[in-house]
Structure formats: structure tokens, C-alpha cells
C-alpha positions in Angstrom: 10.5 17.7 -5.1 7.4 18.7 -3.7 6.1 18.6 -0.1 2.8 18.4 1.7 3.4 20.1 5.1 0.9 19.6 7.6 1.0 22.6 10.1 2.4 24.5 6.9 -0.1 27.1 6.4 1.2 29.9 8.6 4.2 31.0 10.8 7.3 28.5 10.6 5.3 25.8 8.8 4.6 28.1 6.1 7.9 29.5 5.9 9.2 25.8 5.5 6.6 25.1 3.1 7.6 27.7 0.7 11.2 26.4 0.7 10.0 23.4 -1.2 8.5 25.1 -4.1 5.4 26.6 -5.5 3.8 23.0 -6.1 4.3 22.2 -2.4 1.3 22.6 -0.1 0.7 23.8 3.2 -2.6 22.6 5.2 -3.9 23.2 8.6 -7.0 23.7 10.6 -7.3 27.3 9.0 -7.5 25.6 5.6 -10.0 23.2 6.5 -7.8 20.5 7.5 -8.5 19.5 11.1 -6.5 16.4 12.1 -8.8 15.9 15.2 -11.3 14.3 12.8 -10.5 11.0 11.2 -12.1 12.1 8.0 -9.8 15.1 7.5 -6.9 12.9 8.4 -7.8 10.6 5.7 -8.2 13.4 3.2 -4.5 14.7 4.0 -3.4 11.0 3.6 -4.9 11.0 0.0 -3.6 14.3 -0.7 0.1 13.3 0.4 0.2 10.8 -2.5 0.7 13.7 -4.9 3.8 14.7 -3.1 7.5 13.3 -2.9 7.7 14.4 0.9 5.1 14.3 3.8 6.1 16.7 6.7 4.3 16.0 9.7 4.6 19.2 11.5 1.2 19.1 13.1 2.0 19.8 16.9 -1.4 18.8 18.1 -0.8 16.1 20.9 -1.7 12.4 19.9 -3.2 13.7 16.7 0.3 13.8 15.3 0.6 10.4 15.6 -2.8 9.4 14.3 -1.9 11.4 11.2 1.3 9.4 10.9 -0.6 6.1 11.1 -3.1 7.2 8.5 -0.5 8.5 6.0 1.8 5.5 6.4 -1.1 3.2 5.8 -2.2 5.0 2.8 1.2 4.9 1.4 1.5 1.4 2.3 -1.7 0.3 0.3 -0.6 2.5 -2.6 3.0 1.2 -2.8 3.9 4.7 -2.7 7.8 5.6 -2.6 8.7 8.8 -1.0 9.8 10.1 2.3 7.8 10.9 5.5 9.4 13.4 7.8 7.9 13.6 11.5 9.0 16.7 13.1 9.3 16.0 16.9 10.9 17.8 19.7 13.1 17.3 22.8 12.7 20.8 23.9 9.3 22.6 24.9 7.9 25.1 27.4 4.7 23.8 28.8 2.7 24.8 31.8 3.4 22.0 34.5 -0.3 20.8 34.3 0.3 20.1 30.5 4.0 18.7 30.6 3.2 14.9 31.0 0.7 15.0 28.2 3.2 16.8 26.1 5.9 14.1 26.9 3.5 11.2 26.3 2.4 12.5 23.1 6.0 12.8 21.8 6.8 9.5 23.0 3.8 8.0 21.1 5.2 9.7 18.0 8.5 8.0 18.6 7.1 4.5 19.1 5.0 4.8 16.0 8.2 6.2 14.0 10.1 3.1 15.4 7.3 0.4 14.3 7.5 2.0 10.8 11.2 1.8 10.9 11.1 -2.0 11.3 8.8 -2.5 8.7 11.0 -0.3 6.2 14.2 -2.3 7.4 12.6 -5.3 6.2 11.5 -4.1 3.1 7.9 -4.2 3.6 7.4 -0.7 2.9 8.5 1.1 -0.2 9.1 4.7 1.5 11.4 6.0 4.0 10.8 7.8 7.2 12.6 10.0 9.7 11.7 11.3 13.0 13.4 14.8 13.3 14.0 15.7 17.1 14.6 19.2 17.0 15.5 21.6 19.7 14.1 25.2 19.8 12.8 26.5 16.3 13.1 30.1 15.6 9.7 31.2 15.3 7.8 34.0 16.9 6.1 31.7 19.0 9.2 30.3 20.6 10.7 33.7 20.7 7.9 34.7 23.2 8.6 31.6 25.6 10.7 31.9 28.8 13.1 29.4 27.5 14.1 31.2 24.5 17.7 31.6 24.4 18.2 33.8 21.5 18.8 31.2 18.7 17.2 28.3 17.2 16.6 26.3 14.2 15.3 28.3 11.3 12.8 27.3 8.4 15.9 27.3 6.3 18.0 25.0 8.6 15.2 22.4 8.5 14.5 22.5 4.9 18.2 22.0 4.0 18.3 19.1 6.5 15.1 17.3 5.0 16.6 18.0 1.5 20.0 16.5 2.6 18.3 13.4 3.9 16.0 13.0 0.8 19.2 13.1 -1.4 21.2 10.5 0.6 21.5 7.0 -0.5 18.2 5.2 0.4 20.3 2.1 1.2 21.3 4.2 4.6 17.9 4.3 6.8 17.9 7.2 9.0 15.0 6.8 11.1 15.6 9.2 13.9 17.9 12.2 14.1 18.2 14.7 17.1 19.4 18.1 15.9 20.6 20.9 18.3 20.7 24.5 17.0 24.3 25.8 17.7 24.7 28.9 19.7 26.1 31.7 17.5 29.2 33.4 18.7 27.3 36.6 19.1 24.2 35.2 20.7 24.9 36.6 24.3 23.9 40.0 23.0 20.5 39.0 22.3 19.6 36.7 25.0 16.5 37.6 26.9 17.1 39.1 30.5 
């Protein structure tokens, strides 16, 4: 199984991409794949056809949703069987002036996922798709935020979840999954003060 991970060239995304093997590919703005440009999203959609999984980890406001539409349309036209994972969130730390935009952009991803889900359920699309709504991820960036609790999802946790869903019976469609990180028993010792 190979994956194309958008947002997978550095940090948490790169860790995630590495867990899907050498033939997996991580792309981001730093690799010349700027999802703010339609031509770049279409290039990514074309690249995604070479992989079993497409992991949309590009947290770039509404562009994550635009990317989903471009990849979904490409997979539909190509009759591509595979699995698309959209990495959403239900937890964030945003400055008050950015919070409304963040909420609306995540809602747009949710709605797009639901639109595809209806088509998948009817048999109109050959691929599967799941929106994973994660709590806090354990990344350098998250650990620097005021809301960090001392624990979160690791890249390995997310990779294991994706592999489990990929291996599941394809007749059981799991379009959305909310995943909470469990507080470790000893986490009180590592909480920020």
C-alpha cells in the first residue's frame, strides 16, 4: 500500500508519510505543490492516481476542501478504486480573529465529505473516503500552543488507524470518525504549567 500525503513533506506529515513505505510520497508548498493554485491541485490529483491512499493533511483553510474536490473528480473520471482520507480536526488553538474562518473552513471539508459519501453509498463512485476528525496531534507545533495538554495523537497512531480502515471490509462504509487521544496515566507529570 502506498500513500500520497499532502502536507507530508515536513514535521508530523513527513512522519506520517514515512509510515506508509518508501514508495509513498509527501508533497507540500516546499516541494513546489502549492494547493492555493488550481494548476498545482490538478497536478496533485494526477499524482494521486499512482497511490492506493490519498491523505489530505493540507491544513490551508478552504484549499483543503478545494483539493478534495479536485482529487475526487479525478478519481471519479479515472474510475479509481482506492481510499481518500481527509484529516480534519475538532480541536485547535486559533487567535480570536482567525477562529471563525477556521471553523467555517473545517465545516466546508465536512460538507464536501458528506457529498462524496452519498455518491459512494449509492455505488456511483468506486473509491472509499473517510473524514478523520482528530483531537490534538503530538507535533512540535501543537506542543508549542497554549492548549497543549501533554498528550496527543502520534503519526504512528494515525497511520495505524488509516491502515485499519483500509483493511476493513469495503462494504462497511465509514465516512466520518471522531478520534480522541487518551490521556496517559502519567500525563499529569508532563502537563504545561
